[in-house]
C-alpha positions in Angstrom: -42.4 -13.0 6.2 -38.8 -13.2 5.5 -35.6 -11.6 7.0 -31.9 -11.6 7.0 -29.4 -10.7 9.3 -25.9 -10.5 7.6 -24.3 -9.3 10.9 -24.1 -5.4 9.6 -24.7 -2.9 12.3 -27.4 -0.1 12.2 -26.5 2.2 9.5 -23.9 0.0 7.8 -24.1 -0.9 4.0 -24.1 -4.5 3.5 -21.8 -5.5 0.6 -22.4 -8.1 -2.1 -19.8 -10.6 -1.9 -17.3 -10.9 -4.9 -18.0 -14.2 -6.6 -15.3 -15.7 -8.7 -17.0 -18.3 -10.8 -13.3 -19.6 -12.0 -12.6 -21.0 -8.7 -14.7 -23.9 -7.3 -16.7 -23.0 -4.0 -17.7 -25.7 -1.4 -21.3 -24.6 -1.3 -21.8 -24.5 -5.0 -19.9 -28.1 -5.4 -22.4 -29.6 -3.0 -25.1 -27.9 -5.1 -24.0 -29.5 -8.2 -23.7 -33.0 -6.5 -27.5 -32.3 -5.4 -28.2 -31.6 -9.0 -28.9 -27.9 -8.6 -28.4 -25.0 -11.1 -26.3 -22.6 -8.8 -22.9 -23.8 -9.9 -20.2 -23.1 -12.5 -17.9 -24.8 -14.6 -15.2 -24.8 -11.7 -17.6 -26.3 -9.3 -18.5 -28.9 -11.5 -14.9 -30.0 -12.3 -14.1 -30.0 -8.7 -17.1 -32.0 -8.1 -16.4 -34.4 -10.5 -12.5 -34.8 -9.3 -14.2 -35.6 -5.8 -16.4 -38.2 -7.4 -13.5 -39.9 -9.0 -11.9 -40.3 -5.4 -15.5 -41.4 -4.0 -17.8 -42.5 -6.5 -20.7 -42.6 -4.1 -20.6 -39.2 -2.9 -23.2 -37.6 -4.7 -25.7 -40.4 -3.6 -24.6 -39.8 -0.2 -25.3 -36.0 -0.6 -28.5 -36.8 -1.8 -29.5 -39.2 0.9 -28.4 -36.6 3.6 -31.0 -34.2 2.0 -33.7 -36.5 1.8 -32.9 -37.5 5.3 -33.5 -33.7 6.3 -36.6 -33.7 4.7 -37.9 -36.8 6.2 -36.8 -35.6 9.8 -38.4 -32.1 9.1 -41.9 -33.9 8.1 -41.9 -36.1 10.9 -41.1 -33.3 13.3 -43.8 -31.2 12.0 -46.5 -33.8 11.2 -45.7 -36.3 14.1 -43.9 -34.4 17.0 -45.9 -31.0 16.6 -42.5 -29.2 16.2 -43.3 -25.5 14.9 -39.8 -24.0 15.1 -36.4 -24.9 13.3 -32.8 -23.7 13.8 -31.0 -24.9 10.4 -27.1 -24.3 11.0 -24.9 -24.8 8.2 -27.7 -24.5 5.6 -25.7 -24.1 2.4 -27.1 -22.8 -0.9 -30.9 -23.3 -0.8 -32.1 -26.3 -3.0 -35.2 -28.5 -3.4 -36.8 -29.8 0.1 -35.4 -26.7 2.1 -36.4 -26.9 5.9 -38.9 -24.2 5.6 -40.7 -25.8 2.5 -40.8 -29.2 3.9 -42.1 -27.7 7.4 -44.5 -24.9 6.1 -46.1 -27.6 3.6 -46.9 -29.9 6.7 -47.5 -26.8 9.2 -47.8 -23.3 7.4 -47.1 -21.5 10.7 -43.6 -23.0 11.0 -40.7 -20.4 11.8 -37.4 -21.3 10.5 -33.9 -19.6 11.0 -31.2 -20.5 8.6 -27.4 -20.0 9.8 -24.4 -19.9 7.7 -21.1 -18.0 7.8 -20.5 -17.9 4.0 -21.4 -14.7 1.9 -22.3 -16.7 -1.1 -24.8 -18.4 0.7 -26.4 -15.3 1.8 -26.5 -13.9 -1.6 -28.6 -17.1 -2.6 -30.7 -17.0 0.7 -31.8 -13.6 0.0 -33.3 -14.5 -3.4 -34.7 -18.0 -2.6 -36.0 -18.0 1.1 -39.4 -17.1 1.2 -42.2 -17.9 4.0 -45.6 -18.6 3.9 -47.9 -15.8 5.4 -48.6 -17.6 8.5 -45.1 -18.5 9.3 -41.6 -16.9 9.1 -38.3 -17.8 7.7 -34.9 -15.8 8.7 -31.5 -15.9 7.8 -28.5 -15.1 10.0 -25.0 -15.0 8.8 -23.0 -16.4 11.7 -20.1 -18.9 12.5 -21.6 -22.0 14.1 -18.9 -21.6 16.6 -20.5 -18.4 17.8 -23.6 -19.7 19.8 -24.4 -16.7 21.8 -24.7 -14.6 18.4 -26.8 -17.3 16.9 -28.9 -17.8 19.9 -29.6 -14.0 20.3 -30.2 -13.4 16.5 -32.4 -16.4 16.4 -34.5 -15.2 19.3 -35.9 -12.3 17.1 -37.6 -15.1 14.9 -38.1 -17.8 17.2 -39.8 -18.4 20.9 -36.9 -20.0 22.6 -38.7 -20.9 25.5 -40.8 -23.4 23.0 -39.6 -26.6 21.3 -37.2 -25.9 18.5 -35.6 -28.5 16.3 -31.8 -27.9 15.7 
């Protein structure tokens, strides 16, 4: 089961964000550094300019992603965690939290949070769950912790251990 809460109220029609591929976007530049496919020429150009200033940036981004996968794998297989709240998720890529967690424990429940409408568009298409678990997406600002926790409680049992 997968669900998405874009913040629209009952009866509201959720609009697809306008995507200007001629202007670099931070989430797509990050996707470029990860070696992803969800980026455009402007994103790659901006990514290359950043790499000129910080040549190890792409490796640092990939190392961060590898750490995420190791941490989730440890939490599921060694610590027995079955719930994850991933805030600032970015565009779904390889080794997403739900993929790693549900590979180890198919009944894992994951809630992703990001405030970027472009990330929401990608999340709708790419975030799917195992039949035993659940995967949800919330469009919210990380500073709005009350809204995040209220919406996350629709998928997660916040009385049980949850990895953040």
